[in-house]
C-alpha positions as a Markdown table, in Angstrom:
| # | Residue | x | y | z |
|---|---|---|---|---|
| 1 | Unk | 9.9 | -21.4 | 1.6 |
| 2 | Unk | 11.3 | -18.7 | 3.8 |
| 3 | Unk | 9.2 | -16.1 | 5.5 |
| 4 | Unk | 10.7 | -13.5 | 2.9 |
| 5 | Unk | 10.0 | -15.8 | -0.2 |
| 6 | Unk | 6.0 | -16.1 | 1.1 |
| 7 | Unk | 6.1 | -12.4 | 1.5 |
| 8 | Unk | 7.2 | -11.5 | -1.2 |
| 9 | Unk | 4.7 | -13.9 | -2.8 |
| 10 | Unk | 1.7 | -12.2 | -0.9 |
| 11 | Unk | 3.5 | -8.9 | -2.5 |
| 12 | Unk | 3.5 | -9.9 | -5.8 |
| 13 | Unk | -0.3 | -11.0 | -6.3 |
| 14 | Unk | -1.4 | -7.9 | -4.6 |
| 15 | Unk | 0.6 | -6.0 | -6.5 |
| 16 | Unk | -1.2 | -7.2 | -9.5 |
| 17 | Unk | -5.0 | -5.9 | -8.1 |
| 18 | Unk | -3.1 | -2.6 | -7.0 |
| 19 | Unk | -1.7 | -2.2 | -10.4 |
| 20 | Unk | -5.4 | -2.6 | -12.4 |
| 21 | Unk | -6.9 | -0.7 | -9.5 |
| 22 | Unk | -4.5 | 2.4 | -10.5 |
| 23 | Unk | -4.6 | 2.1 | -13.6 |
| 24 | Unk | -8.5 | 2.9 | -13.9 |
| 25 | Unk | -8.2 | 5.7 | -11.7 |
| 26 | Unk | -9.3 | 9.0 | -13.9 |
| 27 | Unk | -6.6 | 11.5 | -14.2 |
| 28 | Unk | -9.0 | 14.5 | -13.6 |
| 29 | Unk | -10.8 | 13.5 | -10.7 |
| 30 | Unk | -7.7 | 13.3 | -8.3 |
| 31 | Unk | -8.7 | 16.0 | -6.3 |
| 32 | Unk | -12.7 | 14.9 | -6.2 |
| 33 | Unk | -13.5 | 13.7 | -3.0 |
| 34 | Unk | -17.1 | 11.3 | -1.5 |
| 35 | Unk | -17.5 | 13.4 | 1.6 |
| 36 | Unk | -15.4 | 16.4 | 3.7 |
| 37 | Unk | -14.2 | 13.4 | 5.8 |
| 38 | Unk | -12.9 | 11.6 | 3.4 |
| 39 | Unk | -9.5 | 11.9 | 1.6 |
| 40 | Unk | -9.5 | 12.8 | -2.1 |
| 41 | Unk | -9.0 | 10.0 | -4.8 |
| 42 | Unk | -5.5 | 11.6 | -5.1 |
| 43 | Unk | -4.5 | 11.4 | -1.4 |
| 44 | Unk | -6.0 | 7.4 | -1.6 |
| 45 | Unk | -4.5 | 6.3 | -4.8 |
| 46 | Unk | -1.1 | 8.6 | -3.9 |
| 47 | Unk | -0.9 | 6.4 | -0.2 |
| 48 | Unk | -0.9 | 3.7 | -1.9 |
| 49 | Unk | 1.7 | 3.9 | -4.2 |
| 50 | Unk | 4.0 | 5.4 | -1.2 |
| 51 | Unk | 3.1 | 2.4 | 1.5 |
| 52 | Unk | 5.1 | -0.2 | -0.2 |
| 53 | Unk | 8.3 | 2.8 | 0.9 |
| 54 | Unk | 7.6 | 2.4 | 4.0 |
| 55 | Unk | 9.4 | -1.7 | 4.4 |
| 56 | Unk | 12.9 | 0.0 | 4.9 |
| 57 | Unk | 11.7 | 2.2 | 7.6 |
| 58 | Unk | 10.6 | -1.4 | 8.9 |
| 59 | Unk | 13.6 | -3.3 | 8.3 |
| 60 | Unk | 14.9 | -1.1 | 11.5 |
| 61 | Unk | 14.8 | -2.1 | 15.0 |
| 62 | Unk | 12.2 | 1.2 | 15.1 |
| 63 | Unk | 10.1 | 4.2 | 13.7 |
| 64 | Unk | 9.4 | 7.0 | 15.3 |
| 65 | Unk | 6.2 | 9.8 | 14.3 |
| 66 | Unk | 7.5 | 12.1 | 16.8 |
| 67 | Unk | 11.1 | 11.9 | 14.9 |
| 68 | Unk | 9.6 | 12.1 | 11.6 |
| 69 | Unk | 10.4 | 15.9 | 11.9 |
| 70 | Unk | 8.9 | 17.4 | 8.2 |
| 71 | Unk | 7.0 | 14.4 | 6.6 |
| 72 | Unk | 4.7 | 15.2 | 3.8 |
| 73 | Unk | 2.7 | 12.3 | 2.7 |
| 74 | Unk | 3.2 | 11.8 | -1.4 |
| 75 | Unk | 0.7 | 12.9 | -3.4 |
| 76 | Unk | 0.8 | 12.6 | -6.6 |
| 77 | Unk | -0.2 | 15.5 | -9.5 |
| 78 | Unk | -0.7 | 13.1 | -12.2 |
| 79 | Unk | -1.7 | 9.3 | -13.2 |
| 80 | Unk | 1.8 | 8.6 | -15.0 |
| 81 | Unk | 3.1 | 10.0 | -11.4 |
| 82 | Unk | 1.1 | 7.5 | -9.3 |
| 83 | Unk | 1.9 | 4.8 | -11.5 |
| 84 | Unk | 5.6 | 5.1 | -11.3 |
| 85 | Unk | 5.9 | 5.7 | -7.9 |
| 86 | Unk | 4.4 | 2.4 | -6.7 |
| 87 | Unk | 6.6 | 0.7 | -9.5 |
| 88 | Unk | 9.2 | 1.8 | -8.0 |
| 89 | Unk | 8.6 | 1.7 | -4.5 |
| 90 | Unk | 7.0 | -2.3 | -4.8 |
| 91 | Unk | 10.9 | -2.7 | -6.5 |
| 92 | Unk | 12.6 | -1.0 | -3.8 |
| 93 | Unk | 10.4 | -3.4 | -1.4 |
| 94 | Unk | 10.8 | -6.2 | -2.7 |
| 95 | Unk | 14.1 | -5.8 | -3.2 |
| 96 | Unk | 14.7 | -5.2 | 0.3 |
| 97 | Unk | 12.8 | -8.1 | 1.4 |
| 98 | Unk | 15.1 | -10.8 | -0.5 |
| 99 | Unk | 17.5 | -13.2 | 1.2 |
| 100 | Unk | 16.0 | -11.7 | 4.9 |
| 101 | Unk | 16.4 | -14.4 | 7.1 |
| 102 | Unk | 13.6 | -15.8 | 9.4 |
| 103 | Unk | 15.6 | -15.0 | 12.1 |
| 104 | Unk | 15.7 | -10.9 | 11.3 |
| 105 | Unk | 12.2 | -11.1 | 10.0 |
| 106 | Unk | 10.9 | -12.4 | 13.6 |
| 107 | Unk | 12.5 | -9.8 | 15.6 |
| 108 | Unk | 10.0 | -7.8 | 17.2 |
| 109 | Unk | 9.4 | -4.5 | 15.7 |
| 110 | Unk | 8.3 | -1.3 | 17.5 |
| 111 | Unk | 6.6 | 1.3 | 16.2 |
| 112 | Unk | 6.2 | 5.1 | 18.7 |
| 113 | Unk | 5.3 | 8.7 | 18.6 |
| 114 | Unk | 8.2 | 9.5 | 21.0 |
| 115 | Unk | 7.7 | 7.1 | 24.1 |
| 116 | Unk | 4.7 | 6.2 | 23.5 |
| 117 | Unk | 4.5 | 2.5 | 21.8 |
| 118 | Unk | 1.7 | 2.2 | 18.9 |
| 119 | Unk | 2.4 | -0.9 | 17.8 |
| 120 | Unk | 5.0 | -4.1 | 18.8 |
| 121 | Unk | 4.9 | -7.5 | 17.1 |
| 122 | Unk | 7.3 | -9.6 | 15.0 |
| 123 | Unk | 8.8 | -8.1 | 12.0 |
| 124 | Unk | 7.0 | -10.5 | 9.8 |
| 125 | Unk | 3.4 | -9.4 | 11.2 |
| 126 | Unk | 4.1 | -6.2 | 10.6 |
| 127 | Unk | 5.1 | -5.9 | 7.3 |
| 128 | Unk | 2.3 | -8.2 | 6.4 |
| 129 | Unk | -0.2 | -6.0 | 8.1 |
| 130 | Unk | 1.2 | -2.8 | 7.0 |
| 131 | Unk | 2.1 | -4.4 | 2.9 |
| 132 | Unk | -0.6 | -6.7 | 2.6 |
| 133 | Unk | -3.6 | -5.9 | 4.7 |
| 134 | Unk | -3.1 | -1.9 | 4.6 |
| 135 | Unk | -3.0 | -1.7 | 1.1 |
| 136 | Unk | -6.6 | -3.9 | 0.9 |
| 137 | Unk | -8.2 | -2.0 | 3.2 |
| 138 | Unk | -7.6 | 1.3 | 1.2 |
| 139 | Unk | -8.1 | -1.2 | -2.8 |
| 140 | Unk | -11.2 | -1.1 | -1.1 |
| 141 | Unk | -11.9 | 2.4 | -0.4 |
| 142 | Unk | -10.7 | 3.6 | -3.6 |
| 143 | Unk | -13.2 | 0.5 | -5.5 |
| 144 | Unk | -16.1 | 2.6 | -3.5 |
| 145 | Unk | -14.7 | 6.3 | -4.7 |
| 146 | Unk | -14.1 | 4.8 | -8.3 |
| 147 | Unk | -18.3 | 2.5 | -8.2 |
| 148 | Unk | -19.7 | 6.3 | -7.1 |
| 149 | Unk | -17.8 | 8.1 | -10.4 |
| 150 | Unk | -19.0 | 5.3 | -12.7 |
| 151 | Unk | -16.0 | 3.8 | -13.6 |
| 152 | Unk | -16.0 | 0.4 | -14.2 |
| 153 | Unk | -14.2 | -1.8 | -11.7 |
| 154 | Unk | -11.6 | -4.3 | -13.1 |
| 155 | Unk | -11.8 | -8.0 | -11.5 |
| 156 | Unk | -9.3 | -8.1 | -8.4 |
| 157 | Unk | -10.2 | -11.0 | -6.4 |
| 158 | Unk | -13.1 | -12.4 | -9.0 |
| 159 | Unk | -15.8 | -11.4 | -10.9 |
| 160 | Unk | -17.1 | -7.3 | -10.6 |
| 161 | Unk | -20.8 | -6.4 | -11.8 |
| 162 | Unk | -18.8 | -4.6 | -15.1 |
| 163 | Unk | -16.8 | -7.6 | -15.7 |
| 164 | Unk | -18.9 | -10.4 | -14.8 |
| 165 | Unk | -16.2 | -13.2 | -15.7 |
| 166 | Unk | -12.8 | -14.0 | -15.8 |
| 167 | Unk | -12.0 | -14.2 | -19.7 |
């Protein structure tokens, strides 16, 4: 199995969990925050929906935050916009990775802010870290938000208190 095929397989599995979680985000609670220093639920869920769109920048030799100028993070105004954006970005991510060869995915990719190098590693590792691990981290945060609001949590990696079995 190629690196791209393995990465796509992981992305598809993780996308299923992201879909389950986005499906239970209450559309009327997007502005809710568990703490003043926290992102709002809408910001956090929007971040999950936007992350797959970063794939294009990660297929370039480097990404420079200092050159991003007027970039503004995506912020969904509705649950429908949130899920639509995730599906569009996920599909584009898979298309961009399809047929990438191992040589390309083993090349070094660099994240910088002007002259300061923030990260430099094989592209395959940067993609997996950002598209898989980063998403898992933020889904974990989102489960806490949902639990605090009393929203039943869907099973992601196993049963939850709200869904104690897989059936």
